[in-house]
VEXTI-87323 format. One line per 5 residues: their letters; for each residue x, y, z of N, C-alpha, C. Coordinates in nm, 4 decimals. Example, Ala and Ser with C-alpha at 12.3 -4.5 7.8 and 13.67 -1.06 7.14 Angstrom:
BEGIN
AS) 1.3190/-0.5690/0.7800/1.2300/-0.4500/0.7800/1.3200/-0.3300/0.7800; 1.2850/-0.2250/0.7080/1.3670/-0.1060/0.7140/1.2900/0.0030/0.7870
***
This chain:
BEGIN
MYEDA) 0.0833/-0.1198/0.0000/0.0000/0.0000/0.0000/0.0873/0.1256/0.0000; 0.1814/0.1328/0.0963/0.2667/0.2516/0.1079/0.4104/0.2163/0.0706; 0.4297/0.1366/-0.0358/0.5637/0.0911/-0.0725/0.6615/0.2064/-0.0900; 0.6093/0.3232/-0.1306/0.6969/0.4382/-0.1530/0.7061/0.5300/-0.0312; 0.6597/0.4819/0.0848/0.6675/0.5633/0.2066/0.8141/0.5977/0.2347
PYQAE) 0.8404/0.7224/0.2719/0.9789/0.7637/0.2899/1.0461/0.7077/0.4150; 0.9698/0.6565/0.5090/1.0268/0.6058/0.6333/0.9750/0.4650/0.6567; 1.0667/0.3708/0.6814/1.0239/0.2361/0.7126/1.1280/0.1657/0.7979; 1.0798/0.0679/0.8758/1.1672/-0.0117/0.9615/1.1055/-0.1502/0.9739; 1.1912/-0.2518/0.9847/1.1435/-0.3877/1.0043/1.2033/-0.4439/1.1331
TDGVL) 1.1175/-0.5017/1.2171/1.1602/-0.5636/1.3417/1.0935/-0.7000/1.3523; 1.1730/-0.8046/1.3639/1.1206/-0.9404/1.3863/1.0074/-0.9773/1.2913; 1.0229/-0.9429/1.1649/0.9228/-0.9806/1.0665/0.8007/-0.8908/1.0591; 0.8082/-0.7744/1.1204/0.6993/-0.6772/1.1113/0.7558/-0.5499/1.0487; 0.6982/-0.5114/0.9352/0.7425/-0.3938/0.8619/0.6476/-0.2783/0.8924
VRVRP) 0.7052/-0.1639/0.9312/0.6259/-0.0439/0.9598/0.6688/0.0642/0.8613; 0.5708/0.1167/0.7865/0.5957/0.2243/0.6907/0.5172/0.3466/0.7348; 0.5804/0.4648/0.7258/0.5156/0.5894/0.7686/0.5298/0.6943/0.6588; 0.4201/0.7652/0.6363/0.4194/0.8758/0.5405/0.3562/0.9983/0.6096; 0.4380/1.0955/0.6512/0.3826/1.2176/0.7114/0.3445/1.3206/0.6044
SYLAG) 0.2501/1.4074/0.6372/0.2142/1.5173/0.5472/0.1704/1.6381/0.6300; 0.2114/1.7537/0.5855/0.1792/1.8796/0.6536/0.0364/1.9203/0.6204; -0.0385/1.9629/0.7217/-0.1777/2.0059/0.7040/-0.1863/2.1581/0.7173; -0.1601/2.2260/0.6071/-0.1601/2.3729/0.6095/-0.2957/2.4286/0.6522; -0.4032/2.3654/0.6099/-0.5370/2.4138/0.6419/-0.5733/2.4061/0.7889
QSDPD) -0.5060/2.3184/0.8637/-0.5322/2.3069/1.0076/-0.4264/2.3780/1.0911; -0.3245/2.4288/1.0252/-0.2149/2.4960/1.0946/-0.2408/2.6458/1.1003; -0.1835/2.7099/1.2032/-0.1950/2.8549/1.2196/-0.0616/2.9077/1.2726; 0.0337/2.9323/1.1805/0.1653/2.9779/1.2252/0.1608/3.1031/1.3124; 0.0644/3.1932/1.2891/0.0542/3.3132/1.3726/0.0242/3.2789/1.5179
ERRWV) -0.0409/3.1649/1.5381/-0.0718/3.1167/1.6741/0.0281/3.0103/1.7197; 0.1362/2.9932/1.6432/0.2399/2.8935/1.6729/0.1805/2.7530/1.6826; 0.1038/2.7175/1.5796/0.0440/2.5842/1.5727/0.0628/2.5296/1.4306; 0.1393/2.4222/1.4220/0.1628/2.3522/1.2963/0.1126/2.2090/1.3146; 0.0387/2.1582/1.2145/-0.0255/2.0275/1.2277/0.0153/1.9359/1.1120
WAYQV) 0.0439/1.8114/1.1457/0.0781/1.7088/1.0477/-0.0147/1.5899/1.0636; -0.0400/1.5243/0.9524/-0.1031/1.3925/0.9531/0.0081/1.2924/0.9248; -0.0111/1.1708/0.9703/0.0810/1.0647/0.9303/0.0008/0.9383/0.9072; 0.0361/0.8698/0.7998/-0.0286/0.7446/0.7627/0.0699/0.6327/0.7909; 0.0200/0.5280/0.8562/0.1050/0.4166/0.8957/0.0499/0.2880/0.8353
EIVNL) 0.1390/0.2067/0.7839/0.1033/0.0719/0.7406/0.1927/-0.0251/0.8166; 0.1310/-0.1276/0.8759/0.2024/-0.2307/0.9504/0.1803/-0.3615/0.8754; 0.2887/-0.4233/0.8291/0.2806/-0.5451/0.7491/0.3355/-0.6616/0.8311; 0.2562/-0.7675/0.8444/0.2972/-0.8876/0.9173/0.3631/-0.9839/0.8189; 0.4946/-0.9935/0.8250/0.5705/-1.0837/0.7392/0.6000/-1.2160/0.8082
TPSPL) 0.5447/-1.2370/0.9276/0.5686/-1.3602/1.0031/0.4638/-1.4652/0.9652; 0.4841/-1.5912/1.0070/0.3845/-1.6955/0.9800/0.2711/-1.7003/1.0829; 0.2694/-1.6087/1.1789/0.1697/-1.6103/1.2863/0.0865/-1.4826/1.2881; -0.0400/-1.4920/1.3314/-0.1175/-1.3697/1.3534/-0.0543/-1.2901/1.4674; -0.0601/-1.1585/1.4562/-0.0058/-1.0702/1.5596/-0.1108/-0.9669/1.5966
QLVAR) -0.1190/-0.9370/1.7264/-0.2105/-0.8324/1.7703/-0.1298/-0.7137/1.8198; -0.1659/-0.5960/1.7705/-0.1051/-0.4715/1.8163/-0.1810/-0.4305/1.9426; -0.1124/-0.4306/2.0571/-0.1824/-0.4037/2.1834/-0.1529/-0.2667/2.2433; -0.0405/-0.2056/2.2051/-0.0069/-0.0749/2.2635/0.0877/-0.0006/2.1705; 0.0982/0.1306/2.1973/0.1890/0.2157/2.1212/0.2623/0.3076/2.2178
RWTIT) 0.3803/0.3527/2.1734/0.4594/0.4485/2.2499/0.5265/0.5414/2.1497; 0.5104/0.6713/2.1685/0.5688/0.7720/2.0796/0.6578/0.8665/2.1595; 0.7641/0.9121/2.0960/0.8447/1.0237/2.1445/0.8365/1.1313/2.0365; 0.7799/1.2463/2.0735/0.7591/1.3568/1.9794/0.8505/1.4711/2.0226; 0.9333/1.5189/1.9307/1.0295/1.6247/1.9622/1.0083/1.7406/1.8665
DAQGH) 0.9944/1.8628/1.9223/0.9786/1.9786/1.8343/1.1158/2.0386/1.8032; 1.1176/2.1432/1.7204/1.2429/2.2021/1.6733/1.3233/2.2682/1.7851; 1.2601/2.2955/1.8986/1.3310/2.3559/2.0118/1.3783/2.2508/2.1116; 1.3588/2.1228/2.0764/1.4043/2.0151/2.1637/1.3059/1.9751/2.2717; 1.1860/2.0326/2.2721/1.0833/1.9923/2.3685/1.0362/1.8514/2.3330
VEQVA) 1.0380/1.7613/2.4322/1.0030/1.6216/2.4094/0.8731/1.5881/2.4812; 0.7841/1.5214/2.4085/0.6590/1.4741/2.4667/0.6508/1.3240/2.4456; 0.6195/1.2521/2.5529/0.6010/1.1071/2.5463/0.4517/1.0775/2.5444; 0.4089/0.9929/2.4514/0.2690/0.9533/2.4409/0.2648/0.8011/2.4378; 0.1801/0.7407/2.5213/0.1683/0.5954/2.5230/0.0244/0.5587/2.5536
GPGVV) -0.0152/0.4414/2.5077/-0.1499/0.3966/2.5375/-0.1823/0.2672/2.4665; -0.3020/0.2168/2.4908/-0.3430/0.0925/2.4263/-0.3740/0.1128/2.2786; -0.3326/0.0166/2.1966/-0.3691/0.0144/2.0553/-0.3361/0.1405/1.9798; -0.4057/0.1566/1.8665/-0.3930/0.2758/1.7825/-0.5322/0.3158/1.7361; -0.5588/0.4426/1.7316/-0.6876/0.4997/1.6892/-0.8065/0.4192/1.7446
GEQPT) -0.7981/0.3841/1.8735/-0.9081/0.3144/1.9400/-0.9205/0.1668/1.9074; -0.8228/0.1094/1.8403/-0.8292/-0.0313/1.8020/-0.7047/-0.1060/1.8491; -0.7216/-0.2370/1.8682/-0.6096/-0.3271/1.8944/-0.6181/-0.4386/1.7895; -0.5789/-0.4057/1.6660/-0.6033/-0.4975/1.5550/-0.5171/-0.6234/1.5595; -0.5727/-0.7318/1.5088/-0.4964/-0.8536/1.4832/-0.4647/-0.8550/1.3344
IQPGA) -0.3366/-0.8737/1.3036/-0.2896/-0.8715/1.1656/-0.2486/-1.0140/1.1282; -0.3149/-1.0680/1.0301/-0.2887/-1.2051/0.9868/-0.1562/-1.2130/0.9105; -0.0955/-1.3332/0.9030/0.0287/-1.3491/0.8272/0.0113/-1.3010/0.6826; 0.1059/-1.2215/0.6352/0.1011/-1.1708/0.4991/0.0073/-1.0537/0.4785; -0.0670/-1.0153/0.5811/-0.1628/-0.9053/0.5703/-0.1033/-0.7780/0.6308
SYAYA) -0.1769/-0.6684/0.6114/-0.1322/-0.5408/0.6674/-0.2497/-0.4694/0.7322; -0.2163/-0.3729/0.8163/-0.3144/-0.2879/0.8829/-0.2665/-0.1449/0.8614; -0.3558/-0.0566/0.8233/-0.3186/0.0830/0.7997/-0.4115/0.1750/0.8773; -0.3568/0.2869/0.9231/-0.4370/0.3879/0.9911/-0.3714/0.5239/0.9712; -0.4464/0.6269/1.0026/-0.3949/0.7637/0.9947/-0.4216/0.8337/1.1270
SGCPL) -0.3299/0.9213/1.1639/-0.3462/1.0005/1.2848/-0.2808/1.1361/1.2598; -0.2669/1.2155/1.3645/-0.2106/1.3478/1.3468/-0.1322/1.3932/1.4674; -0.0579/1.5022/1.4471/0.0266/1.5560/1.5530/0.0400/1.7076/1.5363; -0.0010/1.7849/1.6375/0.0250/1.9290/1.6345/0.1592/1.9595/1.7027; 0.2274/2.0611/1.6547/0.3506/2.1065/1.7190/0.3457/2.2578/1.7352
GTPSG) 0.4274/2.3084/1.8265/0.4401/2.4518/1.8469/0.5542/2.5117/1.7680; 0.6185/2.4323/1.6818/0.7273/2.4781/1.5960/0.7019/2.4256/1.4544; 0.7635/2.4867/1.3515/0.7370/2.4451/1.2138/0.8075/2.3159/1.1718; 0.8760/2.2504/1.2630/0.9350/2.1208/1.2314/0.9558/2.0428/1.3598; 0.9775/1.9145/1.3419/1.0013/1.8261/1.4550/1.0188/1.6847/1.4053
SMVGA) 1.0099/1.5903/1.4985/1.0240/1.4503/1.4597/0.9452/1.3628/1.5558; 0.9171/1.2414/1.5084/0.8486/1.1407/1.5896/0.9213/1.0079/1.5717; 0.9207/0.9275/1.6753/0.9755/0.7918/1.6727/0.9004/0.7134/1.7793; 0.8944/0.5828/1.7648/0.8209/0.5084/1.8653/0.8308/0.3592/1.8489; 0.7340/0.2906/1.9121/0.7299/0.1449/1.9062/0.5877/0.0973/1.9310
YAMVD) 0.5568/-0.0181/1.8737/0.4310/-0.0865/1.9006/0.4613/-0.2101/1.9832; 0.3739/-0.2420/2.0778/0.3804/-0.3687/2.1496/0.2894/-0.4659/2.0769; 0.3466/-0.5777/2.0346/0.2733/-0.6802/1.9610/0.2694/-0.8082/2.0446; 0.1628/-0.8861/2.0271/0.1502/-1.0161/2.0930/0.1306/-1.1215/1.9847; 0.2121/-1.2292/1.9908/0.1971/-1.3355/1.8913/0.0949/-1.4392/1.9376
DLGRT) 0.0737/-1.5416/1.8566/-0.0299/-1.6397/1.8874/0.0048/-1.7300/2.0050; 0.1286/-1.7223/2.0549/0.1672/-1.7966/2.1753/0.1610/-1.7085/2.3003; 0.1174/-1.5845/2.2833/0.1047/-1.4934/2.3968/0.2304/-1.4166/2.4306; 0.3341/-1.4283/2.3479/0.4581/-1.3545/2.3734/0.4432/-1.2115/2.3256; 0.4894/-1.1178/2.4077/0.4857/-0.9761/2.3724/0.6253/-0.9324/2.3265
FEVAI) 0.6302/-0.8544/2.2187/0.7568/-0.7995/2.1727/0.7317/-0.6615/2.1135; 0.8385/-0.5809/2.1069/0.8278/-0.4454/2.0539/0.8714/-0.4399/1.9093; 0.7993/-0.3587/1.8322/0.8289/-0.3344/1.6920/0.8611/-0.1858/1.6771; 0.9732/-0.1555/1.6146/1.0155/-0.0160/1.5984/0.9277/0.0573/1.4983; 0.8904/0.1791/1.5339/0.8307/0.2744/1.4404/0.9471/0.3643/1.3981
PAFSL) 0.9777/0.3733/1.2682/1.0951/0.4504/1.2280/1.0810/0.5978/1.2643; 1.1942/0.6591/1.2970/1.1942/0.8037/1.3200/1.1580/0.8734/1.1901; 1.0713/0.9740/1.1988/1.0351/1.0494/1.0790/1.0233/1.1969/1.1091; 1.0497/1.2771/1.0056/1.0475/1.4224/1.0159/0.9085/1.4786/0.9950; 0.8811/1.5839/1.0660/0.7623/1.6662/1.0450/0.8160/1.8015/1.0015
DVPGA) 0.8004/1.8320/0.8745/0.8585/1.9545/0.8195/0.7567/2.0283/0.7344; 0.7512/2.1588/0.7510/0.6696/2.2416/0.6629/0.7344/2.2371/0.5250; 0.6573/2.2144/0.4172/0.7163/2.2109/0.2830/0.7977/2.3369/0.2550; 0.9150/2.3161/0.1985/1.0027/2.4286/0.1675/1.1034/2.4573/0.2780; 1.0770/2.4046/0.3987/1.1723/2.4219/0.5097/1.2732/2.3091/0.5045
GRVLN) 1.3853/2.3281/0.5713/1.4876/2.2240/0.5746/1.4410/2.1037/0.6549; 1.4894/1.9876/0.6177/1.4553/1.8630/0.6886/1.5319/1.8541/0.8185; 1.4637/1.8076/0.9235/1.5283/1.7859/1.0522/1.5942/1.6502/1.0545; 1.5312/1.5524/0.9883/1.5759/1.4128/0.9972/1.5655/1.3500/0.8602; 1.6655/1.2705/0.8233/1.6579/1.1997/0.6949/1.6185/1.0567/0.7166
***
């Protein structure tokens, strides 16, 4: 689905692809509010069904302010991803600066009840035309 996503990482047979995009219509630079959407695709390359049970994000703005976000599932769901299948969702992130970055991890549970972490690749949040914070 997101084969051309600019950011991707694979951990233990789970591929995570991320595509961020700046939302100019929801941003208000005069009020120091910049908003991004990000689309995520999680591909299960293992032979077992996997359930995404939790997420953890580290969000850093251009001034180095760090916010930690964690909770169950994603967008109100704890999806089970079958072998060879993928799960995709979209979410968003406001910042008080015109650039920043996000990185994180998902907690997954396999069919034997083992929990393991899957890396979410670090990705840049940049206003188009501005310099990239992260490659």
